[in-house]
N, C-alpha and C positions, 0 to 999 in steps of 0.2 A: 363433221355434219352430218345429220342421219338426211339422206335423201331416197324416195322413192324411185325406183326405176321404170321405164317404160318396158312394156309387155312383150317385144321382140329382144331385147338384149341377154345376153346369156350372163348368169350369173356361176361361180364356182360352187359345185355342190359340196356338203356338209363333211362328205369324207373324199375329198378331193386331195387331202396334205400329202404331199410326197411322203417316202420312205426313209426312214434314217439310216444313210448309209452311206456318209461321210465319217471317216475318222478324224485324228489327230491330224497326221500328215496330208489328207485333205483340206482339212482348215487351214492348216498353218500354208501350204500354200496358196491357197484361195485369199489369207489375207497379204501374203509377200509378193504377189501377183500382181494384187491391186497395189499396194503403197508404192511397188519399183515402177511407175510413170515416166513422163516425160517432165514432171516438175522440177528436177534439180538440173537438167539440162536448160532449163529457161529462168531459175531464179537466182542462178549464183551472183550474176550481175548486181539484181537487186537488193542480195544481201550485203553485198561491198560499197553499193551506194549509200544506203542504209548508217552502216557503221563498220569504217574501215579498221584494219590493223587487227593484231590476234582474236580482240572482244569478240571480233563476229563467229569464230569460231565458239565463243563462250555462248553467244547467242544461240547457235547450232544443239550446242548440249543442254542449255535452258530448255529448247521446244524439244528435244528427246526425254530430258527429264519429267516436263508438263505431260508430254503423250506419255510415261509409263503409269504416271500416278493416274491420270485421267484412263490409261489401258486396263488399271484395278478397278476402277469403276465400271466400264463395261464388261471385264471378267465377271463381278458378281452379280450385274444386272444378267447379263447374259446366261450363267448358271443358274440363278432363281428363277429365271421368266425364259427357257430356253425357246422360245418361237421366231419362226421367219419371220420378218420385219421388225425386229428387235426394238429401236426407241419408242414405235408407236404404242406396243403392247407395254411397253415399261412406263412410261409416262400415264396412259389410260390407267393399268394397276394400281401405281403408285400412289396417285393421285385423287383415286375414286372412278370409276369406269364409268357412273351415273353423272358424277357430280365435277368438279374443275377438271377431272381426268378428261371428260369429254373437249371442253376447249384446249386443252393442251395436247392432245391426238389430234385435233383440228388444226391447231395452230403447226405443230410438226410436220403434216401434209403440205400446208400452205406456204410454211417455207423450203421444204424440199421443192414443190412446184417453183419457188423461186430462183434457189439457189442451184438448179439444176444447169439452167442456161449458161450460171456463171461458170461453173465447174468445165462444161462442154464450151464454153467460150476461152476460157485458158489455155486451153489444148489446141482449139484453133487460131489463137492468137500467137501463140509458139509455134506454130505449122508455118506461119506466116513469115516471122521473124526468121527463121531458118532459110524458108525458100529464098526471101531476099539476098541471101549468100550469095546463090547459085543465080539469082537475076538482080544485080547491083542497082539497075535502074529501076526497080520495082515502087520504089517511094514509099512514104507514109499511108498516102490513099490508095496509094495500090496494095498494100501489106493488109488494109481492112477490107479491101475488095476480094481479096483471096481467103482470110479468114472466114468472113459471111459465104460466099462461093461454097467452101468447104462445107460448112455446116448444112447447106440446102443440098450439096448433093450426096451426102452420108443420109442426110432425110429423106431423099430420092430413093438410096441404095434401099434404106431398112422399108421402106412402103410398099410391103410383101411379105409374105413368111417366111421367116429365118430359121433354118433348120442346123446353122453350123456356127452359131455364135462362139460356143465353148472351143472349137477349133481357133476360130480365129482369134481370139483371146490369148489363146494357150500361146499361138504364131507371135502376136506383139509382143506378149509377155518376153518370149525366149528373144527376141531381136532386143528388147531393152536393156535385160538381165544380161544379154551378151555384150552389148556397147557399153555398158558400165562395166562392165569387166576388162573389154578392151582398153578404157580409158585410163581406169584405174593404174593398169597392168602399164601402158605408156607412159603413163606419168611417173611411175616409179622408177622406170629403166631410164627416164631421161631428168630425174631431177633436179633441180640446181640447188644448192644448199644456198649459194648466193641471192638469190631471188626469195627464198623463202626467211631469209635473215631479214632483208630489207622489207618483205611483208611485216615479219613480227617486231620490226621497231617503228613501223607504222603508228600513227597518232590515232588514239582509241573513237575522239571524238567525231561526230557527224555534224553537218550543219543545223541538224533539228534538234542537237544534243545528245548525251549520251544516253540517257534513259528512254528518251524516245524511239534512238537508235535502235537500243539492244530490243525493245518492242516489238520494233518492225521486223527486226531478225529473228524472233522467236515466232512470230506469224509468220514468216515465210517458212521458218521449219516445221513448224506444223503442220502447214498446206502440204509439205512436200512429204511428210509422214504419214499422212492421211491415208486410212484402208486399213489399219490395225483391227477396227471396228468389221470388218467386212464380215468375217465368221457369225458377228450376232445375227447379221442379216440374215442368213442362213441358216438360222439357230434350229426350224425343225427339221432339219436334214440332217443333224450333227447327231451319229455315234455316241452314248455314251455322254451327254452335252455339257453335265454338271461338272465334267471333269476334262473334257477336250474343249470346251470353250475358251477356258480363263487359259488353259495352256498354250494355245493357237495364239491368242491374243496378247501373253505376254512374251513367249517367245519369238515372234515375228518384230518386235519394237527393237531389240538391241542387233538384231540382225541387220537390220534394213539402216539402222542408225550409224553400222560400223561401215557398210557400202557407202554410204551417202558423205560421213567425214572423210572415207578415202577418197572419194570422188574430186570434193571438194580442195582437199590437201594436193592433192596431184595436180590439179590446175594450177593452185597458187605456186606450184614448184616448178613449173616451166613456163607460164606468163606470168608478164609485171601486174601487181593487183591492180593498179591503176588501168592499164589496160584493159584486163578481166571487168572490171567496173563498168566500162563504158561500151563493152561490147553489147548488141544484139544477136548474136550468137556466138558463145563464149567457146563452147565444146567445136566447132568449126574452127575457130582461132587457135584453139589450142591442139586441136589434131595438126592442122597445117603447119604449125611452128613446128612440129616434129618429124611430119611425114612429107610436107610439102602440099602443093595445092591437089594433089590426088587423094591425099589423106585426108583435107579437109573437106572434098567432095564424097567420099565413101561416108564419112561422120553424116554429113549432109542428112544423104539419101538414107542412112539408119535411121536419121530421127525425124526424117519427114513421114517415114514408113510409120514410125511408132507414134507420132502425135497423130495422123489421121487415124490409125488402128485404135488408139487411145479414144479420143473424140467419138467414132463409129461406137464403139461399144459404150462406153459413157451414155451416149444418146439414145441407145438402146434400152439398157437399163434403166437410164433416168423414165423414159418415156411411158415403162410399165406402170410405173408408181400410182399416177393418177389415176390408170386405169382402174388397178388393183382396188385402191380406195373408193371410186366409183362404184365398181361393180358389187363391193360389200355394202353398199348403203353408207358411205362414209365423206363420200365428198360429192363433187358436181356431178348429175349424173352423163352430163354431156360429155363426159371423159371418157364412159363403159361402153361408148359405141366402139363395135368393131366392124373390120370390114366383112362384107358379104361372101365372101369368096375368099380370101386368104384370112380370115379369122385372126387379125391382128389389131391393136387396138389404134382406129385412125387419128380420131380428134386429138387424145394424148400424145400420139408421134407429131403431129403435125404441130401443135401449139409449142411442144417444148424445142423442136428444132426452128421454128420463127423464132422463138423469144432467143433461141442460142446464136442466131442471126443477127441478130438485134445488139446481144449482147457483145461482140465483137468491136462495136463503136467503141467500147471504154479500153483502157489501156491496158495492161498487165497488171501493174502492180494494184490498180482500181480493181480489176476484178477477182483476183486474190484476195482483195483487204476484205471488200464486201462480202464475200463467199465468207471468209470466216467469222467475221463480226456477226453475221447473221445467224450464221449456225450456232456461236456461241451464245449470242443474247435468248434464241429460241431454245437450242436444244439442249447443249452442254452445260449449260448452270442447270438446269430445271433435272438433269440426269443425276447431277452430283447428290443434291437434297431429296432425289427418289432413293438410293441406298438406304439411307437411315427411316426413309417411311416403310420401306418393304421389311426392314428387319423389323420396323415396332408390330406390322401387321402379322407379323411371324410369317412371312413367306420364303420359305426355305426346308430343307428336311437336311438328314446328317452328311448329306454328301454335296450340298452345296458349297460354292468357294467363298469363301472368307476374306478380304484382304487384310491382306498383316498391315499391322500399327496404326489398326481403323482407331479413329478417325482421321489421322494425318493424313494420307495419300488425297482424300476430299477436301481438307483445305487448301494443299498445296496447290490440287488443280484450281479451286475456287480462286484463290488469291492469283495464281496464271492466267485462267481466263479472265477477271477482273483486270488484270496490268493489261494483258493484251489489247482488250477493249479500250483502256483510257488511254492506251496510249497510241491508239490507231487515229486517223483524221478526222475530225468532227463530221465531214459529210458521210462517213462512214456511218459513224454511230447513228445520226439522225436519218439515214437510212433504214436502218436496223429497226430505230424506234417505231418509224414511221410505217414500216414494214409490219412489226408487229400490233401496232395500233387499226390498221386497217385489216388485217386478219382477224384479229377480237372482233371488230365491226360487223365483218361477212358472218362470224358466227354467230354474234347475238343476234342479227336479223333471222337467219336460220332457225336459231333455237326458240326466239320469240314465235316464229310460224309455227312452227311444230311442237309448242308447249314444252320444251326440253330442258336443263339446268342451263342454266337458274331459276326459270321462268316455271317452273315445275318443278316443285322435290319429290322423287321417288319415295 
């Protein structure tokens, strides 16, 4: 939505774009460090509850295959339009920057404003679940309060000029990767083939049926793999972007998939799968069974640090999205307000932090499912169609990445996304539809006032 800014708010200058200084290894690390978060520490029980037995591993593999095909979509789009803020530019350009692309660009921003609290809230709820391992008397209400307080504390911590975000992000990522490797190696050294055999012979159906269960596991897997597109958000800072962006996307997915599969198999070779499915802090229970109470406490402290840092860094990043859009005249101008001394986005940060605290009222599975369904309906499906549209418009040069087996990866992505949405609870589908309708109405009101598309054809 095109809106005017009031006179005293700073706009980025036309030559303010950062230089292209990040190569392949920088792009790959940006993806991997973003992908390896607290997700697998909190979602293993959700997957086992959705679909017991070896077919849960099929769901994880199906999620990895879907992400690989969708990664090819991101790789071609990122190579074709190597700009920072990726999806906004992909949708605007593919669908017409002064026509339908205006609506799609606004809907992407609208979706981000709504899904950011869900993403931050899921990390905060995961923090609270592991905190309850240390404080068993915390209870459900206490866990909700702890998650809310974490979001509010992080908002207060970020209500200042922040200069060390990259170091904090790197520290958190090192902790998470180290914890994952420790857990996987511990599981391999204490692997019980008898437990693994019992898991492999467990029934594959769930209380909601096999196909719905498989869809639920695939959704969880896609949530955990999320972040392989991070390099596309930094497209304007990547050297040789038409080569390095696709490489970073497509190499990061199998690396993280192998690590996550190792984590799942390690847990299932140490804990009975029934116990893992009911656990609220599965990694703590896993490490406690190997190293005793001390090992469980150490694992919990690492995960608490990781989930706090993840929620903090994600809040920081997402709080800048509405500000950047508003500062460029594409979103509500109130979000472009900066602190007079610290020069950080005040309204955008406070809104995102407060909305994240409210999101903590939802259960973890609701947070994850709503987050993924809304993103699929708003963005991922539209991006799949954007690839053939950009090819038809001739938006490429000789160095642009072209996905192999075109259009098969697009078809697999579309079918996979539709399957995940259709197997999701109806309340999440309705929430996605309602969100899209409301966003479209808000855009239409703004476009009518400004005589923009579709009320004025350029």
